[in-house]
C-alpha positions as CSV (number, residue, x, y, z in Angstrom):
1,M,82.4,89.5,55.7
2,R,79.9,91.7,57.7
3,K,82.3,94.5,57.9
4,T,82.7,94.6,54.1
5,S,78.9,94.8,53.5
6,R,78.6,97.5,56.2
7,Q,81.3,99.5,54.5
8,A,79.7,99.1,51.2
9,E,76.4,100.4,52.7
10,A,78.2,103.4,54.2
11,D,79.9,104.0,50.9
12,A,76.6,103.9,49.0
13,E,75.0,106.4,51.4
14,R,77.8,108.9,50.5
15,I,76.7,108.9,46.9
16,G,73.9,111.3,46.0
17,V,71.1,110.0,43.8
18,G,70.1,112.3,40.9
19,V,72.7,114.9,41.8
20,T,75.3,116.6,39.6
21,I,79.1,115.7,39.6
22,E,79.6,119.2,41.1
23,A,77.1,118.4,43.9
24,Q,78.8,115.1,44.7
25,G,82.2,116.9,44.7
26,I,80.9,119.5,47.2
27,F,79.5,116.7,49.3
28,D,82.8,114.8,49.3
29,A,84.7,118.0,50.1
30,L,82.4,118.9,53.0
31,S,82.6,115.3,54.3
32,K,86.3,115.7,54.9
33,T,85.8,118.2,57.7
34,L,82.1,117.9,58.7
35,P,79.6,115.1,59.3
36,V,77.3,115.1,56.2
37,R,74.6,112.9,54.7
38,W,72.2,113.1,51.8
39,D,68.5,113.6,52.2
40,K,67.5,113.0,48.5
41,T,69.3,115.9,46.8
42,V,69.9,118.0,49.9
43,I,73.2,117.8,51.8
44,V,72.5,117.7,55.5
45,V,75.5,118.8,57.6
46,M,75.9,118.1,61.4
47,N,72.2,116.8,61.3
48,E,70.9,120.4,61.4
49,V,72.1,122.5,58.5
50,R,70.7,121.9,55.0
51,V,72.4,122.9,51.7
52,N,70.0,122.8,48.8
53,S,70.7,122.9,45.1
54,P,72.5,124.8,43.6
55,Y,74.7,124.3,46.7
56,L,75.8,128.0,47.1
57,P,76.4,129.8,50.4
58,E,72.9,131.4,49.8
59,S,71.4,127.8,49.7
60,V,72.4,127.1,53.3
61,S,69.5,127.0,55.8
62,G,68.7,125.8,59.3
63,G,70.8,125.1,62.3
64,T,72.3,127.4,64.8
65,A,73.8,130.7,63.5
66,A,77.3,129.4,64.4
67,A,76.7,126.1,62.5
68,N,75.1,127.8,59.6
69,D,78.1,130.3,59.3
70,R,80.6,127.4,59.5
71,V,78.9,125.5,56.7
72,K,78.7,128.6,54.6
73,K,82.5,129.3,55.1
74,V,83.5,125.7,54.3
75,L,81.2,125.7,51.3
76,E,82.7,128.9,49.9
77,F,86.2,127.6,50.4
78,E,85.4,124.2,48.8
79,R,83.7,125.7,45.8
80,K,86.7,128.0,45.2
81,R,89.0,124.9,45.5
82,L,86.8,122.9,43.1
83,Q,86.7,125.8,40.6
84,A,90.5,126.3,40.8
85,R,91.1,122.6,40.2
86,G,88.6,122.6,37.3
87,T,90.3,125.5,35.5
88,S,93.8,124.2,36.1
89,Q,93.2,120.8,34.3
């Protein structure tokens, strides 16, 4: 029973409060390859890099240069994938 409630808490932490569907999609996509969490409406990646709304590569700040570049690359790739999926529906 405890495991179930812990899983529910973990799942709830993965849902952004007051963010767009697009922002949640970006968070979910980033979470597949990098450790991420929400800090209100900011996506925090690897506990050091922050991605602010509108969640574009230019919105990435903090962290080491390598971590920052990695997040920008993944973000660009995931945004392209999400856009391609959106237009093909």
